[in-house]
N, C-alpha and C positions, 0 to 999 in steps of 0.2 A: 920695465916689462919683464915678467918672470918667464924663463925658458922652460922651467919644470913645474908641473902641477901635480898634486896628489890626487888619488882616485876619489877622495871625498869631495873634491871640487867639481868633478865631472858628474853632471846629472844623469848620464847614461850608464854609469858604473855604480855597482853596489857591492858591499862586502858581506859575504856569507857568514851567518852566526855560528855555523858548525866548523867549516874548514878555514874560515878567516881569510879566504882569498877574494880579491876584488875581481868581479866578473861583470860583463855587460848585462843590462836589465833583461835581455832576451833569455838569459840562462836561469831566470827565476819564474816560477808560476805566478799567475795572476791572483791578486787578493784585494778585493774592493775596500776593505777597512784600512789598508795600509796607506800612508800618505802618498807614496809613489805608485800605488796600485799593484805592487809586487810583493811576493812572499819574502820572508827574511832568510830563508834557507834555499840554497841553489838546488836545481833539479837533480844534480848528481848526488848530493848528500841525501835528498829525500829518497831517491831510488835505492841508495845503499842501505838506508835505515829500513825501508820496506823489505828489501831482500833479506836482511838479517832477521827481521821479525818473522818472515815467512817460514823460517827454519826452527823457530822457537816452539816447542811442543805446547806450551801454555797459550801462546797466541793462536796456534792452529786450532786447539780445542775451543777457544773463545770465539773465533771466527765461524767455526762449524756450528757451534751452539746458536750464534746470532742468526746464521742463515736458516737453520732448522726452525727457529722461532718465527722468523719473518715469512718464510715461504709456506711452512706447514702448520705452524702454531704448536709445535712440540719442542721440548728441550733436548739437549744432547743426552741427558739422563734417561728421558723417555725412549729415545732411539736405542740406547744401549740396553735398556730393559727389554724392548721388543726383540732385539737381536739375541739376547740370552734366552728368551722364551722360545724363539725359533731355532735355537742352537746354531745361530749364525748361518742358517740355510735358507734358500729361497722358498717362499711360501707356495710356489707353483711347482717348480721342478725338483726341489729338495736338495739341490747342489749347493756347495759353498761357493762364494764369490771367487772369481779368478784371482790369482796372485796379483797384488797391487791394486785391486778393485775393492769396493765395498758394496754392500747391499744398498739399494736405493729405496726411498720411501714411495710406496704406491699410494696414490690419493685420488679421490673423486673430484674432478674439476667442477662439477655442478654444485658442490656443497661449499659452505663458507670455510675459511681457514680455521683449523683447530677441530673441525668436525668431519674433515674429509679423509683423514689418514686411515688406510686399510691395514696393510702389512708391509713387510720388507721383501723386496724381490731382487733377483739379479738383473743386471742392466738389459739383457736380451729379452727376458720375459716382460719386463716393464715396457720396453719399446714395442713388443708385440701387442700388448693391451692397447697402447696408444694408437698403433696403426689400425687396429680393429675398432677404434673409436669407443672403447670400453663397452662394446655391444656384445652381449652373450649370443644374440641371434646371429650376428656376423661371424663370431667365432665358431658357432655350431655349423654354419655353412662351410667355413674353412675346414673344419674337422671332417665333415662329410665329403668334401672335395678330396682331401688327402686319403680318406678310406677308399674312395672309388679307384684310387691308384695303388691300393694295397699298402698304404703307409699307416 
């Protein structure tokens, strides 16, 4: 009878491919294709890799490009071209985005992706359009309301 067993003998322990530490299966994400149903890299190593990647400028640009393509049907190059055309100013108020912010893509929710992009706006103006339901009639009523109070 053996008094000591290695972690390879224990079915509830797995060795991480990155840090090479034996850890309980609960420390690994699920993966259906794996024989034991778990990922080969522990969660801590996955988080560390994601954290490192989130600071890499190339990864940041790639993720931003992927999101712009998926959500609006435009590329990062299209976004940058629009920004240069607008001199990086909001199409409504004419102000530059606040420090640490960037202009957001204004789009028509009723049109299909790729055909809905209008211009770039600051976050506040884009939110205002959304709250008015993209309705020029409602925005006109709002403007009349403010004028009645001298604004």
